[in-house]
N, C-alpha and C positions, 0 to 999 in steps of 0.2 A: 547822653548825650550832654556835657560842660557845656558849659555857658559862649553865646555865640554875642560876639560884639565885632565891634569896626575900630580899626585905626591903621591909619594911614594907609588906606585905599587896602588894607589886607583886614582879613575875618580872621576870628581868632575861632575857631569851628572844632569841636571835639577834643580837641587838645592840640589842635595843627595850627599853625598861619598862613592860609591861604589868601588866591588873588580869588577874582569874580569866578573863572574859567573853571578852576578848581575847586571852589564852592558848588558847583553847579555837575561837578563831573562824584562830586561826593554824596551829593544830595540825593542823583539817580542812582548811586549803588544802593543806599543805605534804604529807598524808596522800595527797591527791587527784590531788596531783604524780606524786610515788613510786607509787604504782597506777596509774595513766588514762596508763602512759607505751610502750603496743605495740598492733603490729598488730590484734588476737585482743580488746583492749578499743574500738579504733577503729571497728572491726567489727562488735563487740557492740550499741554505739552508734548506729551506722550501721542496722542491721538493725531496732532496735528503734525505732528514730526514722520508718524509710522501712515500718513497718507500719501507721498510721493510715489510716484510709480519709480522704484531702484530696482526691484527685481528681473532681467531678463526675461523674455516668457517667447518659446520656440511657437510658431504655428501663426504668428497676425504674420497678416498680410501688408502691414502698412498703410500708403497711401495716410486715412483723415486718422486712423486710428492710433492710439499714445503707443508708443515702442514697447512701454514694460510696464506694472503692476506694480500697486503697494504692496508693501506687508500686509498692511489691515485686511486688504479686497481680498486678498491670499487669505488668509485665515478663514475669515469669516463664508469664503466660497467653500474652504473645504468641511467648516464643522455645518453651515446652512444648507442642505441640496435640492431643497423646495423653488415651485418655478410657478412665476405668475400666470394667468391664464393668456394674458395679454400682455402686452411692451409697457414698460412704468420709468416714467420720466425721471431723471438722476440725472447728476452732475459729477462730471471729472475736472482734472484744475486748466487741461485745455480745451476743455468746453464753456468753464469759465470764464477763462479770457478771451473766444470766439463770440461768446453772446448767444451760446445753445445750449437744447440740453441732448444728452445720452440718454439712449437708454436700453430696457434690459429687462429680460426676464427670470432671470434669477434673482431670487430672494435676499440669497448671499451677497451679490452683486450691489445690490440696493443697499444693501444697510453699508457693506463696506464705502459706498460712495456716501452716504448721506455723515454717518458717525462722525469723517474728520469736521465735519464741518460745526457741531458740538465745540469742536475742540481749540477750532479757528475762531467759534465767537469767546469762548472762554479767555484765551491766551488776548484778542481785542480789549476787555471787557479790560482785563487787570492791567495791558498797557494804557489804556485810558486814565484808570483809575491811578495811576506812577506816575503818569506825564502831568492832572491835576494836584495830585497834591505836591510835584517836586516846583512847578511853576509856581504854586501859592507861599511853599517855604520859598524858595529861591527871592520872590518879591517883600515875603515880610521881614526877613534878615539884609536882604539890599536896601531897602529902605523906595525898593520905584514901584512898589504897589502905590505906596502913599501921592 
């Protein structure tokens, strides 16, 4: 990064003359590049995105059930065929929005429903770190923090 300075309400940032809005945009892009560069971040986003029920399933009766199945749940159900002796509490996106639990006896479904939560937590963590860093740098550059 080159020098950062202010001249006539414009900021010289990374070789460009930008206003406050553009400065914020470039800081966000730079922080995303700095934060999302590891295998853990890629895995977190992948787990989160593969948790949405986008695969249509025949045989579901509708009603309170989610209309499709997520790729991660489908994969874990096909790889893990064991069953619990009693129904276990788990979560789906629909039940999360409604504030209630879903239940299953399938170990594969249980894992397929909880693993994406790990991805969502890691993604939220990354976004919070990015937000904190952008706010700090923006205030530092514009002089709003003093």
